[in-house]
N, C-alpha and C positions, 0 to 999 in steps of 0.2 A: 610599877604596880598600878598606877593610874591608867596607863595605856591598856593594861590587861583588862581592868573592869570596864573600860570604855568599849573595848572590842567585844567583851562578853555581852554587854548591854546591846550592842549593835546586832550580834548574832541572835539574841533573844527576840529582837524586833523582827528579824527575818523569819524566825520560827513560829512565834506566837501568832495566833489568829488576830484578825481585826475584830476587836471586841465590840459587843453591843451593836451588831449589824445583822440584817437579814441575808447578807452575802458575806461569806468568810474571806473572799478574795483568794488568790492562789496561795496555797500553803506548801511549804517545803521543809523537810527535815534536814538539818545541817549535816547529818551523816548519810543523806541519800539525795544526791543531786540529779538523779535520773528520773525522778517521779515528782509530779505536782498534783495536788488535789484542790478542788474548790467545792464548797457546799453552800447552797442557797435555798431559801424557803419562801413560802408565801405566808400571809398572816393566817392564824388558825380560823377554820370554818367549822362551827359546831364541834370544836375540840379536835378536829383533824388537821394535821399539818402535812403539806406536800413538800418533799425535799428533792433536790437534784444533786447527786454526787458526780462530779466531773473529774475523771482521772486522765492525766496526760503522762505518757511514758516516752522516754527517748527511744530512738531506733535500737532494735536488738533486745529490748526489755519487754517483759510480759507480766501480767498479773492473772488471777485465777477466777474461775466461775464458782458458783455455790458448791459444786462437787468437783474438786480440782482434778480427779483422776488418780494416776499412780504417783503423783508428787505434788507439792505445793500446799498452800493454805488459802482458804477463801477469805476475801475481805470481811471485816467484822467491826461493828461499832459497839463500844461499851458506853452505855448511856449513864450520865450523871444526873440528868433530869428524869424523873419518873415518867415512863411512857407505857402505852398498852397497844396491842394489836399492830405491831410493826409489819409492814409488807414491803419486802425488798424486791424490786423489779429487776430481773436479770436478762439483759439482751442475749440474743443467740450467740453462743461462744464459738471459738475456733479450736481446732485440735493441733497440738504441738507434739511432735515426736522427736525426741533427742536420746540417742544412745539406747534405743530399745524401750524407753520410758514414754508413755503416752499421757499427756495432760490436756485439760480443757480450760480455756481462758481467753484473754484478750491482749491485744497490743495496740499501740498508738493511742488514740483518744476515745474513751468510752464513757458514756453517761448512764448512770443508774437512777431511775425514778424510784423514790421511796415515800411511803406514807406511814405516819404514826398518829396515835391518839395521845393527847396531852391533857393534863388537868385544866379546867377552865381558868384557873388563876395563874397558870404558867406564863411567864414573860420572857424567859430565856430557855434556850434549848442547848444543853451542853453535852459533850461526849468526846470520846477519843476513837478515831478511826485507825484500825490496825490493818496495814496493807502489806502483803507479801509480793515482792517483785523479784524476777529472776532473769538472768542472762547466762553468763558462764558461772556466776555465783548467784546466790539468793540472799536477799536482804529483807528483814522484817522491820517495818518502820511504823511509828505512831504519829498521828496528826491530830492534836487536840483542836477542838473548835468550840465556839460560843456564839450562838445566833440570838439576836434581839427580835423576839416575835412581835414586838410592838411597832417595829419599823414597817414602812410601806413595802408591799411586794415589788421587787424589781420589775421594770416595765417589760423586759423580754422573757420573764419567767414563764408565763402561761404558754406561749408558743414553744419554748424550749421543753417544757414538761410534756406537752402533747407529742412533740417530735421524738422525745425519749421513749414514750410509751409505744410509739410506732416501731421501735426496734425490738420489742418483746415478742416472743412466739405467740401465735394464735392459739385459741383454745379449741377451735374446730374448723372444719372446712377444707383442710389440706389433705389429710389421710383418713382412711377408713379401714375397717376389717383388721384392726391391729390385734395381734395375738403374741403371747410370750409363753414359751415352755422351757423347762429346765430339768436336766438330769446329770448327775455325776460330774459337776464342774463345768457344764456347758449350758449357756443361756442362748436361746434362739428366738429372735423376734421377727415377725413378718408384718408387713403393712402394704396397703394398696393405695395408689394415687391415680385417679382417672387420667390426668394429664401426662402420666408417665414420669420417669426419673432421668435426670441428667448426671449430677454428681452428688448423690445423697450422702448425708452424714447423720449419725445418731449420737446424741450425748446423754449419758445416763446419770441419774442421781444415784450414786452407789450406796447401797444399804450399809449400815454399821456392821463391822466384822467381815466385810467382803472387799475384794479387790478385783476390778474389771480390767482385762486387757483391752487393747484396741479392737473394736468390732471389725470383723471381716464381712463386707457387704457384697451381696450378689444381686444383680438386677435381672428380672424376668418380665419384661414388658412393663405393665403397670404395677408389678409386685416386686418388693425387695425382701430379702431375708438376711438378717444380720446374725452372725455367730460370734459369741463372746466367751472367752475362757475365763472362768471365775475361780479364784482362790481366796484364802484368808489373808494373803499378803505376807505371811511369815513362813509357815511350814508347808504351805501349798495345799493344805486340806481344803476341800470344797465345802463351803457352808451350805445349808439347806435353804433354798429360796422358795420352795413350794408354798403356795398360798399367800406369799407376801405381796404387798402393793409395791409396784415399781413405777417410778416416774422417769420420763425420758422426753427428749426434744428431737423431733425429726426436722431436718433442714435440707433444702435443695433450691438452687437457683434464686437465692435471696428471700425465700419464704420459709417459715418455720412454724411448727405446731407443737404444743405441749400435749403429752398423752400420759394418762395414768391407768394402769391395768393390773389385774391380779395374775401372778405367775402360775401357769398350769403345769401339770406333770407330764403333759404330752407335747413333744416338740412339733412346731409347725413343719410342714413338708419342706425339704431343702429345694434349692433351685437346681434343676438339672442342667449340667453344662450345655450351653447353647451351641448349636452347630450352624455353620453357614449352609445355605441350601446346596451349594456346590459340593461341600463335604458330605452332606447327607446323601446326595445322589451317588457320590463315589462309594460310600459305605454300602449303599443299596446294591450297586453293581457287584461289589466284592461279596456281599452276603448272599445274593442270589446265585452267584457262581459257585460258592462253597456248598450251597444246598445240594448240588449234584453229587457231592461226595458223601452226603448223609445216607445212612442205611435206609431211610424212608423211600428214597428215590431209586435205589438200586434195582428193585424188581421191574420198574418201568424201563429203565435203561437196558435191562436184559431183554425185555420185550422188543425194544427198538433194535437191538443188535440181532435178535432172532429174525425180525422182519427183513433186515438188510441181507442176512445170510441166505434167505430163501429166494432172493432175486438171482435168476440164472444170468440174465443180461443186465449187468449193473451199469446202465447208461448214466452218464453224468446228469442228464436232464431228469431222469426218474428219481435218482437219489436226491438231487437238489430239491425237487418238488416235495418229496416225502418229508425231508427234514425241515423245510420251510413251513410245511403244514403243522408239524409238531411244535415248532417255535411259535407259530401263530396261536396254537392252542394254549401254550404257556402264557403268552402275553395277554390273550383274551381272558384267561382265568385270573390273572392278577388284576386286570381291570374290573372283573366281576367282584373280586375281593375288596377292591377300593370302593366300589359301589356299596357293598355291604357295610364297610366301615363308615362310609359317609352317612348311610341311613341310621346306623347305630348312634353315631355322634349327634345327629339331628334329633333323635328321639331320646337323648340323654341316657342311653344304655351303655353298659360296660363294653369296652372294646379291647381286643387283645389278639395276639397271634396264636392261632390254633384253637380258639374258643369254640369253634364248631364241633370239636371232638368232645365237648361237654354235653352234647345232645345225643341221646340214644338213637334217635331217628336217623341222624346223619351217619352214626357209626353203623347202624343196620344197613343203610344204603350202600356204604362202602364195603360191608361184608358181602352183600349180594354181587356187587361189581367185581370184586377181587375173586370171588368164587367162580363167577362166569368166565373171567379171564383165565383162571387156572384150568377150568374144564376145557376151554378152547385150546390152550397150549398143550394139554394132555391129549388132544385130538378127538374129544368126545363129540364136538360139533363146532360149527363155524359161527362167529359173531359178525353180524352185518350192522354196521353203524352208519348213520347218515339218513338222508331223505331221498325223495325222488329226484331232487335236483343234483345230487352228488353222483359221482361215478360209482359203478358197481365194484364191489370188493374183488380184487383180482385173484386172491388165493385164500386158502383156509385161514391163514394167519392174519389176513387183512392188510393189503398193501395199497388200498385206495386212499385218496387224500383225506376223506372223512375219517377213516380209521386212524390215520396218523395225527390228525387234528385232535381227536379225542384221547389219544395217547398223551399228548402234551397237557391236556386238561387233567387227565388222571395223574400225571406226574406232579402237577402243582398241588392237587388235593392231598396226595400222599406226603408231600413235602411239608405241609403246614404243622404237623406235630414235632418237627425238628427245629431247633434253634441253633443257628450258626454264628460264629464270630462276625461282628459288624452288623449282623441282621437286627439284633435287638436295639442298637443305637439308632439305626436308620428308621426302624419302626416307631420308636419312642418319639423321634422328631416328627415323623409323618402324622401320627395320631394326635399330636398337639398343635400342629401347624395349620395354616389356612388350607382350605379345601384344594386350592390349585396346587399347593406344595405336596399335599397328600397324594394326589393323582400322579404328580411327577415322580415321587419317590417309588410308588408302586409300579409305575412304568419302568423305572430303572431296575427294580427287583425282577420284573419279568424279563427284561433284556439280559440282566446278569445271569439268570438261571438258564435262559435259552442260548447263551453264548456257545457252549459246546455243539449244540444242534446247528447253530448258524455257521460255525466254523466248517462243519462237514458239508453244509449246503454250499458254502463258498469254495470249498476244496473237495469236491466229490470223489476225486481220485483216491482219497483215503479208503473209501468203501471197496475199491477194486483190489486193495491189498489183502482183504479178508479171504479166507479159504472159499473155494467153490462149493456150491451145494452138493450134497451126496447123501448116502445112507446114514451117515453120522448125524444128520440134521434131526432125524426122528428122536435120537437119544437126547440131543440138545434141547429139543422142545419139551421133553419130559423133565429135564433138569430145571428149565425155566418155569414150567408149570408147578413144580414142587416149590420153587421160590415164591411164586405168587400164592400158592396154598398156605405157606408159612405166614405170609402177610394177612391172609384171610383169617387164620386161626388167631393171630395176634389181635386183630380187630375184634374178634369174638370175645377175647379175654377182657377187652375194655368194657364190655357190657356188664361185667361182674358188679361194678359200682352202681349200676342202674337196675338190673333185674335179678341180681343175686348170683352166687357161685353155682348153684345147682342148675339153674336154667342156662347159664352161659356154657357150662360144661356139656349140658345136654345138646345145645345147638352145635357145639364143636364136634361131638360124637356123631350127631345126625349128618353133618356135612361129610365127615370121613366115610360113614356107611354109604351115603349116596354115591360118593366118588368111587368107592370100592365096587359097588353094584355096576356103575357105568363102566368101570375098568373091565369087569367080567363080561359085560354085554359087548363092549367094543373090541377087546383083545382076546376074549375067550378065557375059559377057566384055567387052561394050562398056563397062559401068560400071567394070570392073576396069582396062581400058586407060586410060580417062579419068582415073580417080583416080590410077593409077600415073604417068601423064604429069604430072598436076598436082603430085604429090609430088616428082617428079624436078625439075621446073622450079623449085618453091619451094626445094628443097635447093640447086640450083645457084645460084639468085639469092642465097640466104643466104650461101653460100660466097664468091661473088664480092664481095658487099657487105662481108663480113668482111675479105677480102684487101685491098680498096681503102681501108678505114678502119682498118686494124689499128694504125697508128701512133698513133691517137687514143684507143684504148680498151684495147689489149691489156695484160695483166699477165703476169708470168713464167709460162710454161707448164711450166717445169722448176724443180725445187727445187735451189738452189745451196748450201743449208745442209748442212754435214757432220754429219748426225744420228748419234748414238751410241746403243747400247742402253741402256735405262733400268735403273738399279740404285741401291740405297742407297750402295753402295761408290763408284760413279761420282760421286754428289753429294758425298760426304764428301771424295773425292780432289780434286775441283775446288775446293771451299771451302777445303781445306787449302792450295791454291795461290793463294788470294785471287782466284779467278775467279767470274764470275757463271754461273748455271745457269738454263736455260729447259727446263721439263719439259712434254712434250706426250704425253698418253695418249689414243689415238684408236682407232677401229675402222672397218672398211670399211662396216659396216651402220649407222653413226652418221651420220644426215643432218646434224645440227648440226656434227659434225666436218668434213664436207665444206664446209659454209658457212664455217666458220672458216678452212679452208685457202685457199679461193679469194678470200674477202673480206678476209682479214687476213694470213695467214702467207705467201702468195705475193706480197704487195706489195713493191715495190722497197725502200722504206725499212725494212720489217721484215726482209726478206732481208739487207739490209746490216747491220742491228743484230745479228742472230743469227749473222752471220759474223765479228763482231769477234774479235780474238785472245784477249780475256779472257772470251769467252762460250763455254760448253759447252752444246750443244743435245742433249737426251736425249729419245728417243721410245720409248714403250711401245705395243705393238699388242695390243689386246684383241679382235681379230676372232674368234679362237678361244680356248677356255678356257686360262687361264694362271695357275697358282697364284702366281707371282711378282707379276704385275700385281694379282691379287686382294689379296695381302698389302699391296702398296704403297698401293692405294686405301684399304684398311681402316685402315691406320695413320694416314691423313689424314682419316678420317671421311667418305670419298667412296664412293658406290655407283653412279655413272653416269659415262659419258663424253659429251662431252669433259671432260678434266681438265687444267688448265694451272696451273703454279706456277713462281714465279721465286725463286731464291735468290741470295745475294751476300754480300759482307763486311758490308754494312749490313742484310741480310735473312737472317741465319743460320738462322732458323726457317722461312723461305719465306713467300711471300704467294700465296694462291690467287686466280686470276682468275675472272671471271664465265664461265659456260658459253658464252654468246655473246660472243666476243672483240670488244673494241673496240681499234682500231689505236692510237689515241693513248694509251689507258690502258696497253696493253702496253708501248709505247715509253717512257712516263714511268716505269713501275714498273721496267723493265729499267735505265733510267738511274739511278734512285734506289738500286738495289742495289749501286752502286759504293761504294768506301770514302769 
């Protein structure tokens, strides 16, 4: 028994603090041999006492920050001496990820500077430090301490306290433009740092009733965006953080700053996935090449085909020169577009692919050009393009180099209302990249679009495989002219948003009347009546066939979806109600948008899916300039329409769909957006 009490007394000596001293010495709990703590203080100055809490942990063990994260307990002192205004200084923590659980804390040796106010008569400072430490298991240990405030301050204390304060995050000077937005269980924080970022970390003071997952941080030059999934920690329901004050610490390269801000209901713009310049150039080549398959460019390709067919002697030299001239026209046009985009960026104006079609003056010019080309192809007169320094046009269709150069320019202008796969990604990169990269990408776009023309220039023997000119060429010219006329009428329809339906229809009718008069003058009344009768018969036959077979091919001609105006607030509100959101940004001049509409959006199954009670359909119209649409697209790194995105409880950040919509992909993504 004597040995037992002697051993117990010895253990107590190891555990109890050194009494009546300004330095507790190293304290150790007999049940916890992997952690030691030491508390020292200075003498009170005007009632304020400065303390140093030094925590030493064995390898493999950690303790926690003031906000531990998804597990753990923050260190705490229960004071036995009355105190006021305690300020606990927390060094910048680290993040620990174990088995999918993310925590915030410290390992090794950590020193916490603490200040408290004590009564003027206080001579002792007593309390119990509760420390949670974890490795494979977690241990909660108490460390009682008793400091004699009448003792002299330890000689090394002042230097140690200043050094400990140097480990605390700054209050300013590291980051700026900090923003936080929240909706439907997703917190997004953005911050800028002039020096740029290397390996940024963000540590959050998690509000009561909330549980934050590990932040997913994206770097965009001097800007970072952190996305955090928020739940209540139990059933997974997302608490409402709107309007709450949120405290966080930004850390990077050994520097940290504390920030406190109010959570907004509008999410900061996400970081657009960055591309290497080489990848952007490859995408530009592919996007430019695919533009040749878009319906916008087909009338010009038909013109090019017609000009080749008119050559009786298809010498390789002539064919090569003509197609090289057209390719040069395409490339010069893309350089001109790059110049326009550069000027718009320097003047802080909105930039985007096809925005020139928002101008009624540009559309009117294109109407005149297409109408003249149509009249030329129909044989009413010849168009002579170029100047005194160019060669004379060889035929009525225009086979001189100047003519073919302008065909390339015209093809590029007609291609701009079309958006092809890869094109949007390359353009988004170019319009946000340095000016030199912008010009490189637009050059690649021009080369990509001119590749078919360059291939024929490289292998002109392909032109010799086409049929020889003959009487059938006159009929082909009429077909090509009608194709160009259809383009002209389509362009007139785009004026509806600017001048009204009545004026646009009047212009279209006037164009048709003028062409009919020219037909009568050039071909005679007999030919006019014959062609008029043929067109009427063909139109009647097409209408009759359509009516008889409508049940087999028709798709909804009316849109039954209840579209609502597009806005960030509408998205946030819908997500707050656990609804899914389908976003459609379109424009009347966007040919790809029309293809998406009739091939996908008006399909029965898509109409049904978009009309579900938990689906909110939002539409933005970019036919005319719209700062709100510009900002919406810019925040998502988009510069062209169509733009389609799906949000939902399972897709709080939204998923962007391909410019050319696929019905099955749309339906699958919309279904996956559910909880």
